[in-house]
C-alpha positions in Angstrom: -8.9 0.2 -1.2 -12.4 -1.6 -1.3 -11.6 -3.3 -4.6 -8.5 -4.9 -2.9 -10.5 -6.1 0.0 -13.4 -7.3 -2.3 -10.8 -9.2 -4.5 -9.3 -10.8 -1.3 -12.8 -11.7 0.0 -13.8 -13.4 -3.3 -10.7 -15.4 -3.7 -10.8 -16.4 -0.1 -14.4 -17.6 -0.5 -13.3 -19.5 -3.7 -10.3 -21.0 -1.8 -12.8 -22.5 0.7 -15.8 -23.4 -1.6 -13.9 -24.9 -4.6 -12.2 -27.9 -2.7 -15.4 -28.5 -0.8 -17.5 -28.5 -3.9 -15.0 -30.8 -5.6 -14.9 -33.3 -2.8 -18.9 -33.2 -2.4 -19.3 -33.8 -6.1 -16.8 -36.9 -6.0 -18.4 -38.3 -2.8 -21.9 -37.9 -4.2 -21.1 -39.5 -7.6 -21.7 -36.1 -9.5 -18.2 -36.5 -10.9 -17.4 -38.6 -13.0 -21.0 -39.7 -13.8 -22.5 -36.4 -15.1 -19.5 -34.5 -16.4 -20.3 -34.7 -20.0 -19.3 -36.7 -23.1 -16.0 -35.1 -23.8 -14.5 -34.9 -20.3 -15.8 -38.3 -19.2 -14.7 -40.3 -22.3 -11.4 -38.5 -23.2 -10.0 -37.0 -20.1 -11.2 -39.4 -17.5 -11.0 -42.7 -19.1 -11.4 -45.4 -16.6 -12.2 -43.2 -13.6 -15.4 -44.9 -13.1 -13.7 -48.2 -12.4 -11.6 -46.6 -9.6 -11.7 -48.3 -6.1 -13.3 -46.0 -3.4 -9.9 -45.4 -1.8 -8.4 -44.3 -5.2 -11.4 -42.1 -5.8 -11.0 -40.4 -2.6 -7.2 -39.8 -3.4 -8.1 -38.4 -6.8 -10.7 -36.1 -5.4 -8.3 -34.8 -2.8 -5.8 -34.3 -5.4 -8.1 -32.3 -7.6 -9.4 -30.3 -4.5 -5.6 -29.3 -3.8 -5.0 -28.4 -7.5 -8.1 -26.2 -7.3 -6.8 -24.2 -4.4 -3.7 -23.6 -6.2 -5.5 -22.4 -9.2 -7.4 -19.9 -7.2 -4.1 -18.7 -5.6 -2.6 -18.2 -9.1 -5.7 -16.3 -10.2 -5.2 -13.9 -7.2 -1.6 -13.4 -7.9 -2.4 -12.7 -11.5 -5.1 -10.1 -10.5 -2.6 -8.5 -8.1 0.0 -8.3 -10.9 -2.4 -6.7 -13.4 -3.5 -4.1 -11.0 -2.2 -0.6 -12.0 0.6 0.5 -10.0 0.0 4.1 -10.6 -3.2 3.9 -8.8 -1.6 3.5 -5.3 0.1 6.7 -3.8 1.8 6.5 -0.6 0.5 8.9 2.2 2.8 12.0 2.3 2.4 12.4 6.1 3.6 8.8 6.4 6.4 9.3 4.3 7.5 12.5 6.2 7.4 10.5 9.4 9.4 7.6 7.9 12.1 9.9 6.6 12.4 11.7 9.9 12.6 8.4 11.8 15.3 7.2 9.5 17.2 10.3 9.7 16.9 10.4 13.4 18.0 6.7 13.7 20.9 7.5 11.3 22.1 10.2 13.5 22.0 8.3 16.6 24.1 5.6 15.0 26.7 8.3 13.9 26.9 9.7 17.3 27.4 6.4 19.0 30.2 5.5 16.6 32.0 8.7 17.3 31.7 8.3 21.1 33.3 4.8 20.7 36.2 6.3 18.8 36.6 9.0 21.6 36.7 6.1 24.3 39.4 4.2 22.5 
């Protein structure tokens, strides 16, 4: 259980920190100025010539994409988690079955009383 909470906490922090870091980096000229040769020259051709308005739009778009990547990563971690690890509580199952059978009995009794009244 603590592993699940820890994964949730880490991805929640990443969902908050990644877009803020991206927006900070774009607003303080850390991106695209110091990204590196490959990224700057091949992937972001012409980004340094963008207007401030366009650069703000680009940084917002990249921040939204980063949140979607974090969500996809969390979903991937949840899917890869072993399913045999989680066993339902036997007391809860017994209570649920008793509740379902009790409510099913009440429904059957009410339908019989309706038939008698007709």
